[in-house]
FINUKOL-731470 format. One record per residue (C-alpha): residue number from 0; residue in one letter; x, z, y. Coordinates in steps of 0.25 Angstrom, whole numbers. Example, Ala and Ser with C-alpha at 12.3 -4.5 7.8 and 13.67 -1.06 7.14 Angstrom:
BEGIN
@num: 0 residuo: A east: 49 up: 31 north: -18
@num: 1 residuo: S east: 55 up: 29 north: -4
//
This chain:
BEGIN
@num: 0 residuo: M east: 170 up: -124 north: -17
@num: 1 residuo: L east: 177 up: -115 north: -27
@num: 2 residuo: R east: 180 up: -127 north: -35
@num: 3 residuo: S east: 187 up: -133 north: -23
@num: 4 residuo: I east: 196 up: -121 north: -21
@num: 5 residuo: Q east: 200 up: -121 north: -36
@num: 6 residuo: T east: 203 up: -136 north: -35
@num: 7 residuo: K east: 212 up: -133 north: -23
@num: 8 residuo: I east: 220 up: -122 north: -30
@num: 9 residuo: V east: 222 up: -130 north: -42
@num: 10 residuo: M east: 227 up: -142 north: -34
@num: 11 residuo: I east: 237 up: -133 north: -26
@num: 12 residuo: F east: 243 up: -128 north: -39
@num: 13 residuo: M east: 244 up: -142 north: -45
@num: 14 residuo: I east: 250 up: -148 north: -33
@num: 15 residuo: L east: 260 up: -136 north: -32
@num: 16 residuo: G east: 263 up: -137 north: -47
@num: 17 residuo: I east: 265 up: -152 north: -46
@num: 18 residuo: L east: 274 up: -151 north: -34
@num: 19 residuo: I east: 283 up: -141 north: -41
@num: 20 residuo: I east: 284 up: -149 north: -54
@num: 21 residuo: T east: 287 up: -162 north: -47
@num: 22 residuo: S east: 298 up: -155 north: -38
@num: 23 residuo: L east: 304 up: -149 north: -51
@num: 24 residuo: G east: 303 up: -163 north: -58
@num: 25 residuo: V east: 309 up: -170 north: -46
@num: 26 residuo: F east: 320 up: -160 north: -46
@num: 27 residuo: F east: 324 up: -160 north: -60
@num: 28 residuo: I east: 324 up: -176 north: -60
@num: 29 residuo: Y east: 333 up: -175 north: -48
@num: 30 residuo: E east: 342 up: -165 north: -55
@num: 31 residuo: I east: 343 up: -173 north: -68
@num: 32 residuo: N east: 346 up: -186 north: -61
@num: 33 residuo: S east: 357 up: -179 north: -54
@num: 34 residuo: I east: 363 up: -173 north: -67
@num: 35 residuo: N east: 362 up: -187 north: -73
@num: 36 residuo: T east: 369 up: -194 north: -61
@num: 37 residuo: A east: 380 up: -184 north: -61
@num: 38 residuo: I east: 383 up: -185 north: -76
@num: 39 residuo: T east: 383 up: -201 north: -75
@num: 40 residuo: N east: 392 up: -202 north: -63
@num: 41 residuo: E east: 402 up: -191 north: -65
@num: 42 residuo: M east: 410 up: -189 north: -78
@num: 43 residuo: M east: 406 up: -175 north: -81
@num: 44 residuo: T east: 410 up: -166 north: -93
@num: 45 residuo: I east: 400 up: -159 north: -101
@num: 46 residuo: E east: 403 up: -146 north: -94
@num: 47 residuo: D east: 400 up: -152 north: -81
@num: 48 residuo: V east: 387 up: -158 north: -86
@num: 49 residuo: K east: 383 up: -144 north: -91
@num: 50 residuo: T east: 387 up: -138 north: -78
@num: 51 residuo: L east: 379 up: -148 north: -70
@num: 52 residuo: T east: 367 up: -146 north: -79
@num: 53 residuo: L east: 367 up: -131 north: -78
@num: 54 residuo: N east: 368 up: -132 north: -63
@num: 55 residuo: Q east: 357 up: -141 north: -62
@num: 56 residuo: M east: 348 up: -133 north: -71
@num: 57 residuo: N east: 351 up: -120 north: -63
@num: 58 residuo: Y east: 347 up: -128 north: -51
@num: 59 residuo: A east: 334 up: -133 north: -57
@num: 60 residuo: R east: 331 up: -119 north: -62
@num: 61 residuo: N east: 333 up: -114 north: -47
@num: 62 residuo: V east: 324 up: -125 north: -43
@num: 63 residuo: I east: 313 up: -121 north: -53
@num: 64 residuo: I east: 314 up: -107 north: -49
@num: 65 residuo: F east: 312 up: -111 north: -35
@num: 66 residuo: F east: 300 up: -119 north: -37
@num: 67 residuo: S east: 294 up: -109 north: -46
@num: 68 residuo: I east: 296 up: -98 north: -35
@num: 69 residuo: I east: 289 up: -108 north: -25
@num: 70 residuo: F east: 278 up: -111 north: -35
@num: 71 residuo: V east: 276 up: -96 north: -37
@num: 72 residuo: L east: 276 up: -93 north: -22
@num: 73 residuo: A east: 266 up: -105 north: -20
@num: 74 residuo: V east: 257 up: -99 north: -31
@num: 75 residuo: F east: 258 up: -85 north: -25
@num: 76 residuo: A east: 255 up: -90 north: -11
@num: 77 residuo: L east: 243 up: -99 north: -17
@num: 78 residuo: G east: 238 up: -87 north: -25
@num: 79 residuo: I east: 238 up: -78 north: -12
@num: 80 residuo: F east: 231 up: -89 north: -5
@num: 81 residuo: I east: 221 up: -91 north: -16
@num: 82 residuo: S east: 219 up: -76 north: -16
@num: 83 residuo: K east: 216 up: -75 north: -1
@num: 84 residuo: V east: 208 up: -87 north: 0
@num: 85 residuo: I east: 200 up: -87 north: -13
@num: 86 residuo: I east: 201 up: -75 north: -21
@num: 87 residuo: K east: 199 up: -64 north: -11
@num: 88 residuo: P east: 187 up: -71 north: -5
@num: 89 residuo: I east: 181 up: -73 north: -18
@num: 90 residuo: S east: 184 up: -58 north: -22
@num: 91 residuo: R east: 176 up: -54 north: -9
@num: 92 residuo: L east: 165 up: -63 north: -13
@num: 93 residuo: V east: 164 up: -56 north: -27
@num: 94 residuo: K east: 165 up: -42 north: -21
@num: 95 residuo: S east: 154 up: -46 north: -11
@num: 96 residuo: A east: 145 up: -52 north: -23
@num: 97 residuo: E east: 147 up: -39 north: -31
@num: 98 residuo: L east: 143 up: -31 north: -19
@num: 99 residuo: I east: 130 up: -39 north: -18
@num: 100 residuo: T east: 127 up: -38 north: -32
@num: 101 residuo: K east: 128 up: -23 north: -31
@num: 102 residuo: E east: 118 up: -24 north: -19
@num: 103 residuo: E east: 129 up: -19 north: -9
@num: 104 residuo: Q east: 132 up: -26 north: 4
@num: 105 residuo: A east: 144 up: -36 north: 4
@num: 106 residuo: D east: 156 up: -34 north: 13
@num: 107 residuo: N east: 154 up: -45 north: 23
@num: 108 residuo: K east: 167 up: -42 north: 29
@num: 109 residuo: L east: 174 up: -44 north: 16
@num: 110 residuo: I east: 168 up: -57 north: 14
@num: 111 residuo: S east: 170 up: -62 north: 28
@num: 112 residuo: S east: 185 up: -58 north: 27
@num: 113 residuo: A east: 187 up: -69 north: 17
@num: 114 residuo: K east: 186 up: -79 north: 29
@num: 115 residuo: T east: 200 up: -85 north: 33
@num: 116 residuo: K east: 204 up: -93 north: 44
@num: 117 residuo: R east: 204 up: -106 north: 35
@num: 118 residuo: H east: 190 up: -107 north: 30
@num: 119 residuo: N east: 189 up: -112 north: 15
@num: 120 residuo: E east: 179 up: -113 north: 4
@num: 121 residuo: I east: 180 up: -98 north: 0
@num: 122 residuo: D east: 177 up: -94 north: 15
@num: 123 residuo: D east: 164 up: -103 north: 13
@num: 124 residuo: L east: 161 up: -96 north: 0
@num: 125 residuo: V east: 163 up: -82 north: 7
@num: 126 residuo: D east: 154 up: -87 north: 19
@num: 127 residuo: T east: 143 up: -92 north: 9
@num: 128 residuo: F east: 143 up: -80 north: 1
@num: 129 residuo: S east: 143 up: -71 north: 14
@num: 130 residuo: L east: 131 up: -79 north: 19
@num: 131 residuo: M east: 124 up: -78 north: 5
@num: 132 residuo: H east: 126 up: -63 north: 4
@num: 133 residuo: T east: 120 up: -61 north: 18
@num: 134 residuo: E east: 108 up: -70 north: 15
@num: 135 residuo: L east: 106 up: -63 north: 2
@num: 136 residuo: K east: 107 up: -49 north: 8
@num: 137 residuo: E east: 96 up: -53 north: 18
@num: 138 residuo: N east: 87 up: -59 north: 7
@num: 139 residuo: L east: 89 up: -46 north: -1
@num: 140 residuo: N east: 86 up: -37 north: 10
@num: 141 residuo: E east: 74 up: -45 north: 13
@num: 142 residuo: V east: 69 up: -44 north: -1
@num: 143 residuo: T east: 72 up: -29 north: -2
@num: 144 residuo: R east: 65 up: -27 north: 11
@num: 145 residuo: Q east: 52 up: -35 north: 6
@num: 146 residuo: K east: 53 up: -27 north: -7
@num: 147 residuo: N east: 54 up: -14 north: 0
@num: 148 residuo: Q east: 42 up: -18 north: 8
@num: 149 residuo: I east: 34 up: -22 north: -4
@num: 150 residuo: E east: 38 up: -9 north: -12
@num: 151 residuo: T east: 34 up: -1 north: 0
@num: 152 residuo: I east: 20 up: -8 north: 2
@num: 153 residuo: L east: 17 up: -6 north: -13
@num: 154 residuo: L east: 22 up: 8 north: -13
@num: 155 residuo: H east: 12 up: 12 north: -2
@num: 156 residuo: M east: 1 up: 3 north: -6
@num: 157 residuo: T east: -12 up: 10 north: -9
@num: 158 residuo: D east: -15 up: -1 north: -19
@num: 159 residuo: G east: -8 up: -1 north: -32
@num: 160 residuo: V east: 1 up: -13 north: -36
@num: 161 residuo: I east: 6 up: -16 north: -50
@num: 162 residuo: A east: 15 up: -28 north: -53
@num: 163 residuo: F east: 16 up: -33 north: -68
@num: 164 residuo: N east: 26 up: -43 north: -73
@num: 165 residuo: I east: 22 up: -54 north: -83
@num: 166 residuo: D east: 24 up: -44 north: -95
@num: 167 residuo: G east: 14 up: -34 north: -89
@num: 168 residuo: K east: 25 up: -24 north: -85
@num: 169 residuo: I east: 24 up: -17 north: -72
@num: 170 residuo: I east: 35 up: -22 north: -62
@num: 171 residuo: H east: 29 up: -14 north: -50
@num: 172 residuo: I east: 19 up: -4 north: -47
@num: 173 residuo: N east: 16 up: 4 north: -35
@num: 174 residuo: P east: 12 up: 19 north: -34
@num: 175 residuo: A east: -2 up: 16 north: -31
@num: 176 residuo: A east: -4 up: 8 north: -44
@num: 177 residuo: K east: 2 up: 20 north: -52
@num: 178 residuo: T east: -8 up: 29 north: -45
@num: 179 residuo: F east: -20 up: 21 north: -47
@num: 180 residuo: L east: -18 up: 17 north: -61
@num: 181 residuo: N east: -10 up: 29 north: -66
@num: 182 residuo: I east: 1 up: 21 north: -73
@num: 183 residuo: D east: 16 up: 20 north: -74
@num: 184 residuo: D east: 26 up: 8 north: -73
@num: 185 residuo: N east: 27 up: 6 north: -88
@num: 186 residuo: M east: 13 up: 2 north: -91
@num: 187 residuo: T east: 10 up: -13 north: -93
@num: 188 residuo: F east: -1 up: -22 north: -87
@num: 189 residuo: E east: -9 up: -21 north: -100
@num: 190 residuo: E east: -7 up: -5 north: -102
@num: 191 residuo: I east: -11 up: -3 north: -87
@num: 192 residuo: F east: -24 up: -10 north: -87
@num: 193 residuo: E east: -28 up: -7 north: -102
@num: 194 residuo: K east: -28 up: 7 north: -97
@num: 195 residuo: F east: -39 up: 5 north: -87
@num: 196 residuo: N east: -47 up: -5 north: -96
@num: 197 residuo: V east: -44 up: -17 north: -87
@num: 198 residuo: D east: -47 up: -30 north: -93
@num: 199 residuo: I east: -36 up: -38 north: -87
@num: 200 residuo: N east: -25 up: -48 north: -93
@num: 201 residuo: M east: -12 up: -50 north: -87
@num: 202 residuo: E east: -11 up: -65 north: -92
@num: 203 residuo: K east: -24 up: -68 north: -87
@num: 204 residuo: I east: -21 up: -63 north: -73
@num: 205 residuo: I east: -8 up: -71 north: -73
@num: 206 residuo: Y east: -12 up: -84 north: -79
@num: 207 residuo: L east: -27 up: -84 north: -77
@num: 208 residuo: E east: -27 up: -78 north: -63
@num: 209 residuo: N east: -38 up: -87 north: -57
@num: 210 residuo: W east: -48 up: -84 north: -69
@num: 211 residuo: T east: -45 up: -69 north: -71
@num: 212 residuo: S east: -51 up: -58 north: -63
@num: 213 residuo: S east: -39 up: -51 north: -55
@num: 214 residuo: E east: -47 up: -39 north: -51
@num: 215 residuo: K east: -51 up: -27 north: -59
@num: 216 residuo: K east: -58 up: -13 north: -56
@num: 217 residuo: V east: -55 up: -1 north: -64
@num: 218 residuo: N east: -58 up: 14 north: -62
@num: 219 residuo: V east: -46 up: 23 north: -63
@num: 220 residuo: D east: -50 up: 38 north: -64
@num: 221 residuo: D east: -59 up: 39 north: -52
@num: 222 residuo: R east: -54 up: 27 north: -44
@num: 223 residuo: A east: -58 up: 13 north: -44
@num: 224 residuo: I east: -47 up: 3 north: -45
@num: 225 residuo: N east: -46 up: -12 north: -42
@num: 226 residuo: L east: -35 up: -20 north: -49
@num: 227 residuo: F east: -31 up: -34 north: -44
@num: 228 residuo: F east: -22 up: -42 north: -52
@num: 229 residuo: A east: -13 up: -54 north: -47
@num: 230 residuo: P east: -3 up: -62 north: -54
@num: 231 residuo: F east: 11 up: -65 north: -47
@num: 232 residuo: K east: 21 up: -76 north: -50
@num: 233 residuo: N east: 36 up: -76 north: -50
@num: 234 residuo: E east: 46 up: -85 north: -42
@num: 235 residuo: N east: 43 up: -97 north: -52
@num: 236 residuo: D east: 28 up: -96 north: -50
@num: 237 residuo: R east: 26 up: -90 north: -64
@num: 238 residuo: P east: 17 up: -78 north: -67
@num: 239 residuo: A east: 26 up: -65 north: -66
@num: 240 residuo: G east: 15 up: -54 north: -67
@num: 241 residuo: V east: 3 up: -47 north: -61
@num: 242 residuo: I east: 1 up: -38 north: -49
@num: 243 residuo: V east: -10 up: -28 north: -49
@num: 244 residuo: V east: -16 up: -22 north: -36
@num: 245 residuo: I east: -23 up: -9 north: -38
@num: 246 residuo: Q east: -33 up: -4 north: -28
@num: 247 residuo: D east: -41 up: 9 north: -27
@num: 248 residuo: I east: -55 up: 4 north: -24
@num: 249 residuo: T east: -62 up: 18 north: -26
@num: 250 residuo: E east: -66 up: 20 north: -12
@num: 251 residuo: H east: -71 up: 5 north: -11
@num: 252 residuo: V east: -79 up: 8 north: -24
@num: 253 residuo: K east: -85 up: 21 north: -19
@num: 254 residuo: L east: -88 up: 15 north: -5
@num: 255 residuo: D east: -95 up: 3 north: -13
@num: 256 residuo: S east: -103 up: 13 north: -21
@num: 257 residuo: M east: -107 up: 21 north: -9
@num: 258 residuo: R east: -111 up: 9 north: -2
@num: 259 residuo: K east: -120 up: 5 north: -14
@num: 260 residuo: Q east: -125 up: 19 north: -15
@num: 261 residuo: F east: -128 up: 19 north: 0
@num: 262 residuo: V east: -136 up: 6 north: -1
@num: 263 residuo: A east: -144 up: 12 north: -13
@num: 264 residuo: D east: -146 up: 25 north: -6
@num: 265 residuo: V east: -151 up: 18 north: 7
@num: 266 residuo: S east: -160 up: 9 north: -2
@num: 267 residuo: H east: -166 up: 21 north: -9
@num: 268 residuo: E east: -168 up: 29 north: 4
@num: 269 residuo: L east: -175 up: 18 north: 10
@num: 270 residuo: Q east: -183 up: 14 north: -2
@num: 271 residuo: T east: -191 up: 27 north: -3
@num: 272 residuo: P east: -197 up: 27 north: 11
@num: 273 residuo: I east: -199 up: 12 north: 11
@num: 274 residuo: T east: -207 up: 14 north: -3
@num: 275 residuo: T east: -215 up: 25 north: 3
@num: 276 residuo: I east: -218 up: 17 north: 16
@num: 277 residuo: I east: -222 up: 5 north: 8
@num: 278 residuo: G east: -231 up: 13 north: -2
@num: 279 residuo: Y east: -239 up: 21 north: 9
@num: 280 residuo: S east: -240 up: 8 north: 18
@num: 281 residuo: E east: -246 up: 0 north: 6
@num: 282 residuo: T east: -255 up: 11 north: 3
@num: 283 residuo: L east: -260 up: 12 north: 17
@num: 284 residuo: I east: -261 up: -4 north: 18
@num: 285 residuo: D east: -269 up: -5 north: 5
@num: 286 residuo: N east: -278 up: 6 north: 7
@num: 287 residuo: N east: -287 up: 6 north: 19
@num: 288 residuo: D east: -296 up: 18 north: 15
@num: 289 residuo: I east: -284 up: 28 north: 14
@num: 290 residuo: D east: -288 up: 42 north: 20
@num: 291 residuo: K east: -283 up: 44 north: 34
@num: 292 residuo: E east: -275 up: 56 north: 31
@num: 293 residuo: L east: -268 up: 49 north: 19
@num: 294 residuo: Q east: -265 up: 37 north: 28
@num: 295 residuo: I east: -258 up: 47 north: 38
@num: 296 residuo: N east: -251 up: 53 north: 27
@num: 297 residuo: F east: -246 up: 39 north: 22
@num: 298 residuo: L east: -242 up: 35 north: 36
@num: 299 residuo: N east: -234 up: 48 north: 38
@num: 300 residuo: R east: -227 up: 46 north: 25
@num: 301 residuo: I east: -224 up: 31 north: 30
@num: 302 residuo: F east: -219 up: 37 north: 43
@num: 303 residuo: S east: -210 up: 47 north: 36
@num: 304 residuo: E east: -204 up: 37 north: 27
@num: 305 residuo: A east: -201 up: 27 north: 38
@num: 306 residuo: N east: -195 up: 39 north: 47
@num: 307 residuo: R east: -186 up: 42 north: 35
@num: 308 residuo: M east: -182 up: 28 north: 34
@num: 309 residuo: S east: -179 up: 28 north: 49
@num: 310 residuo: H east: -170 up: 40 north: 48
@num: 311 residuo: L east: -163 up: 34 north: 36
@num: 312 residuo: V east: -160 up: 21 north: 44
@num: 313 residuo: K east: -156 up: 28 north: 56
@num: 314 residuo: D east: -146 up: 37 north: 48
@num: 315 residuo: L east: -141 up: 25 north: 41
@num: 316 residuo: L east: -138 up: 18 north: 54
@num: 317 residuo: T east: -131 up: 30 north: 60
@num: 318 residuo: L east: -122 up: 31 north: 48
@num: 319 residuo: S east: -120 up: 16 north: 49
@num: 320 residuo: R east: -116 up: 17 north: 64
@num: 321 residuo: Y east: -106 up: 28 north: 60
@num: 322 residuo: D east: -100 up: 20 north: 49
@num: 323 residuo: T east: -98 up: 8 north: 58
@num: 324 residuo: A east: -93 up: 16 north: 70
@num: 325 residuo: K east: -105 up: 11 north: 78
@num: 326 residuo: M east: -110 up: 25 north: 81
@num: 327 residuo: K east: -106 up: 29 north: 95
@num: 328 residuo: I east: -100 up: 43 north: 95
@num: 329 residuo: E east: -99 up: 49 north: 109
@num: 330 residuo: K east: -90 up: 62 north: 108
@num: 331 residuo: K east: -91 up: 72 north: 119
@num: 332 residuo: E east: -90 up: 87 north: 120
@num: 333 residuo: F east: -102 up: 96 north: 118
@num: 334 residuo: D east: -107 up: 110 north: 115
@num: 335 residuo: L east: -109 up: 110 north: 99
@num: 336 residuo: G east: -116 up: 124 north: 100
@num: 337 residuo: E east: -127 up: 119 north: 109
@num: 338 residuo: L east: -129 up: 106 north: 101
@num: 339 residuo: V east: -130 up: 114 north: 88
@num: 340 residuo: K east: -140 up: 124 north: 94
@num: 341 residuo: Y east: -148 up: 113 north: 100
@num: 342 residuo: T east: -149 up: 105 north: 87
@num: 343 residuo: F east: -152 up: 118 north: 80
@num: 344 residuo: E east: -164 up: 122 north: 89
@num: 345 residuo: G east: -169 up: 108 north: 87
@num: 346 residuo: L east: -170 up: 110 north: 72
@num: 347 residuo: K east: -177 up: 124 north: 73
@num: 348 residuo: L east: -190 up: 118 north: 71
@num: 349 residuo: E east: -186 up: 112 north: 58
@num: 350 residuo: M east: -181 up: 126 north: 53
@num: 351 residuo: D east: -193 up: 133 north: 58
@num: 352 residuo: K east: -202 up: 124 north: 49
@num: 353 residuo: K east: -194 up: 129 north: 37
@num: 354 residuo: K east: -193 up: 143 north: 42
@num: 355 residuo: Q east: -178 up: 142 north: 42
@num: 356 residuo: T east: -169 up: 152 north: 50
@num: 357 residuo: G east: -159 up: 145 north: 59
@num: 358 residuo: E east: -148 up: 151 north: 67
@num: 359 residuo: C east: -137 up: 144 north: 76
@num: 360 residuo: F east: -125 up: 152 north: 80
@num: 361 residuo: V east: -113 up: 148 north: 89
@num: 362 residuo: T east: -102 up: 156 north: 84
@num: 363 residuo: A east: -91 up: 154 north: 95
@num: 364 residuo: D east: -88 up: 147 north: 108
@num: 365 residuo: V east: -89 up: 133 north: 103
@num: 366 residuo: P east: -81 up: 123 north: 111
@num: 367 residuo: M east: -87 up: 109 north: 115
@num: 368 residuo: V east: -86 up: 99 north: 103
@num: 369 residuo: Y east: -82 up: 85 north: 105
@num: 370 residuo: A east: -90 up: 75 north: 97
@num: 371 residuo: D east: -102 up: 66 north: 97
@num: 372 residuo: K east: -114 up: 75 north: 101
@num: 373 residuo: S east: -125 up: 67 north: 96
@num: 374 residuo: G east: -118 up: 65 north: 82
@num: 375 residuo: I east: -115 up: 80 north: 81
@num: 376 residuo: E east: -130 up: 83 north: 84
@num: 377 residuo: R east: -134 up: 74 north: 73
@num: 378 residuo: V east: -125 up: 81 north: 63
@num: 379 residuo: I east: -130 up: 94 north: 67
@num: 380 residuo: I east: -145 up: 90 north: 66
@num: 381 residuo: N east: -142 up: 84 north: 52
@num: 382 residuo: I east: -135 up: 97 north: 47
@num: 383 residuo: L east: -146 up: 106 north: 52
@num: 384 residuo: T east: -157 up: 97 north: 47
@num: 385 residuo: N east: -151 up: 97 north: 33
@num: 386 residuo: A east: -150 up: 112 north: 34
@num: 387 residuo: I east: -164 up: 113 north: 37
@num: 388 residuo: K east: -168 up: 103 north: 27
@num: 389 residuo: Y east: -161 up: 110 north: 15
@num: 390 residuo: T east: -164 up: 124 north: 19
@num: 391 residuo: N east: -177 up: 130 north: 13
@num: 392 residuo: E east: -188 up: 137 north: 21
@num: 393 residuo: G east: -183 up: 150 north: 27
@num: 394 residuo: G east: -169 up: 146 north: 26
@num: 395 residuo: T east: -158 up: 149 north: 36
@num: 396 residuo: I east: -149 up: 139 north: 44
@num: 397 residuo: K east: -137 up: 144 north: 52
@num: 398 residuo: V east: -129 up: 136 north: 62
@num: 399 residuo: Y east: -115 up: 141 north: 67
@num: 400 residuo: I east: -107 up: 134 north: 79
@num: 401 residuo: G east: -93 up: 138 north: 80
@num: 402 residuo: C east: -79 up: 133 north: 83
@num: 403 residuo: V east: -66 up: 133 north: 74
@num: 404 residuo: Y east: -53 up: 128 north: 79
@num: 405 residuo: N east: -56 up: 114 north: 86
@num: 406 residuo: D east: -69 up: 112 north: 79
@num: 407 residuo: A east: -83 up: 117 north: 82
@num: 408 residuo: Y east: -92 up: 119 north: 70
@num: 409 residuo: I east: -107 up: 120 north: 66
@num: 410 residuo: K east: -110 up: 127 north: 53
@num: 411 residuo: V east: -124 up: 126 north: 47
@num: 412 residuo: I east: -128 up: 135 north: 36
@num: 413 residuo: D east: -141 up: 135 north: 28
@num: 414 residuo: N east: -146 up: 142 north: 16
@num: 415 residuo: G east: -153 up: 130 north: 11
@num: 416 residuo: I east: -152 up: 123 north: -3
@num: 417 residuo: G east: -138 up: 120 north: -2
@num: 418 residuo: I east: -130 up: 108 north: -8
@num: 419 residuo: K east: -124 up: 107 north: -22
@num: 420 residuo: K east: -109 up: 107 north: -23
@num: 421 residuo: E east: -108 up: 93 north: -29
@num: 422 residuo: D east: -117 up: 88 north: -18
@num: 423 residuo: L east: -108 up: 93 north: -6
@num: 424 residuo: D east: -98 up: 81 north: -7
@num: 425 residuo: K east: -109 up: 71 north: -6
@num: 426 residuo: I east: -118 up: 76 north: 5
@num: 427 residuo: F east: -112 up: 67 north: 15
@num: 428 residuo: E east: -114 up: 55 north: 7
@num: 429 residuo: R east: -125 up: 46 north: 13
@num: 430 residuo: F east: -139 up: 48 north: 6
@num: 431 residuo: Y east: -134 up: 59 north: -2
@num: 432 residuo: R east: -144 up: 70 north: -3
@num: 433 residuo: V east: -143 up: 84 north: -10
@num: 434 residuo: D east: -158 up: 85 north: -11
@num: 435 residuo: K east: -164 up: 71 north: -11
@num: 436 residuo: A east: -178 up: 74 north: -12
@num: 437 residuo: R east: -178 up: 85 north: -1
@num: 438 residuo: T east: -170 up: 76 north: 8
@num: 439 residuo: R east: -180 up: 65 north: 7
@num: 440 residuo: E east: -192 up: 74 north: 9
@num: 441 residuo: M east: -186 up: 79 north: 22
@num: 442 residuo: G east: -183 up: 65 north: 27
@num: 443 residuo: G east: -168 up: 65 north: 25
@num: 444 residuo: T east: -160 up: 53 north: 24
@num: 445 residuo: G east: -147 up: 58 north: 17
@num: 446 residuo: L east: -138 up: 53 north: 28
@num: 447 residuo: G east: -138 up: 66 north: 37
@num: 448 residuo: L east: -125 up: 71 north: 32
@num: 449 residuo: S east: -118 up: 58 north: 31
@num: 450 residuo: I east: -122 up: 55 north: 46
@num: 451 residuo: A east: -117 up: 69 north: 50
@num: 452 residuo: K east: -104 up: 67 north: 42
@num: 453 residuo: E east: -102 up: 53 north: 49
@num: 454 residuo: I east: -105 up: 59 north: 63
@num: 455 residuo: L east: -95 up: 71 north: 61
@num: 456 residuo: D east: -84 up: 62 north: 56
@num: 457 residuo: K east: -85 up: 53 north: 69
@num: 458 residuo: N east: -84 up: 66 north: 77
@num: 459 residuo: D east: -72 up: 71 north: 70
@num: 460 residuo: S east: -80 up: 82 north: 64
@num: 461 residuo: R east: -83 up: 87 north: 50
@num: 462 residuo: I east: -94 up: 93 north: 42
@num: 463 residuo: D east: -92 up: 103 north: 30
@num: 464 residuo: I east: -104 up: 107 north: 21
@num: 465 residuo: K east: -104 up: 119 north: 11
@num: 466 residuo: S east: -116 up: 122 north: 2
@num: 467 residuo: E east: -120 up: 130 north: -10
@num: 468 residuo: F east: -132 up: 125 north: -17
@num: 469 residuo: G east: -144 up: 134 north: -15
@num: 470 residuo: K east: -138 up: 142 north: -5
@num: 471 residuo: G east: -136 up: 134 north: 8
@num: 472 residuo: T east: -126 up: 125 north: 15
@num: 473 residuo: E east: -116 up: 126 north: 26
@num: 474 residuo: V east: -112 up: 114 north: 35
@num: 475 residuo: V east: -100 up: 115 north: 45
@num: 476 residuo: I east: -98 up: 104 north: 55
@num: 477 residuo: R east: -85 up: 104 north: 64
@num: 478 residuo: I east: -84 up: 97 north: 77
@num: 479 residuo: P east: -71 up: 95 north: 85
@num: 480 residuo: T east: -71 up: 103 north: 98
@num: 481 residuo: K east: -61 up: 94 north: 105
@num: 482 residuo: K east: -59 up: 79 north: 106
@num: 483 residuo: V east: -51 up: 73 north: 94
//
């Protein structure tokens, strides 16, 4: 298109030049013929010839000046036309292009003003450029929007992400990755993973993806970290680098360890009574002449161990129902003081057997509490039973019921054996026992406090335990007095 415009301009100047030169040539030929005719037909003196020649030369000079002026005016007019139709629109295009390269918005009004009543190739160029600018701006806005979305996602991801180029240098890293691995942007692929003794090779990941393990697990401080490696390619489908996704799997590892420990604990708890039952049963079967008193003793042991297994299974089922939300919780208002007194009186016989002193006090006008009455009753029984078990003969157990703000509380204080400081954080774990031998001897399953914690959590309540080894334990239970 521009070549066509250039050709037209050159053709115009050539035609104009040819016309002027041809006109001057015809004029000079005509004048020379006129002088020649005058000299031939008329008898002139030399002075007359000089005079005639000078007159014709002056006339020719005026003609040349006239045509020169015409040529200059024509060139000036053509220059104005070219400036208006070609140079100004092109200048606008150049200015708009400069604005675009500076990431500024082009002046659409300036571009559109290049249009004239007579549409030509320059106007087509302006229209094409304006359309290209609009589409390019839309594409850039879309790319920018997607880039901002991706950066926002990566910035707020809990998983770490690091992108390495083909040379192993970091091209992107989010805050989570820096926190997990405690690294900076200047470290390379090899430096980072050599720091954590990870046996990984970038070339193998890129070129042997199907034959190389893309997952590694490492320990960083007290956390378990899972690393997932994935190569990525460029627009030409050639390897461009590696992306590493970093996941904190500490909780998963802990839960898996707890699950394994739970299975081991259940197996151990069941193995002891089962072994006892099998042993006594075999003895009774294989020996018909066993003394009657010994038989009764063996049967009592079998019954005791079977009863212990039954309690264990029931407690496990109770925990399972709470874990899977299958346990029905019917919350209602009831008098906490009456429930505690009733439960306390029911355990008086157990305290009397150990010659323990028990007292129950209501310290204030306690309002009605809103919770699952049967669940709270079970919690109170578990706490009071533990206090009786772990308080020596002649000990003291005191129970207080009161109200603080919007919570009613039960405080159980004993002067029993107490709990060591290092055991306080673990007492709500399943099957955890402070005194394993004593607990088994008394028929405990090691699940009482775990069940109590589950019940209280479901009732928007809480339990706190303070203890000093050898001096006693204080348990405080708080229950809301109004509907939450």
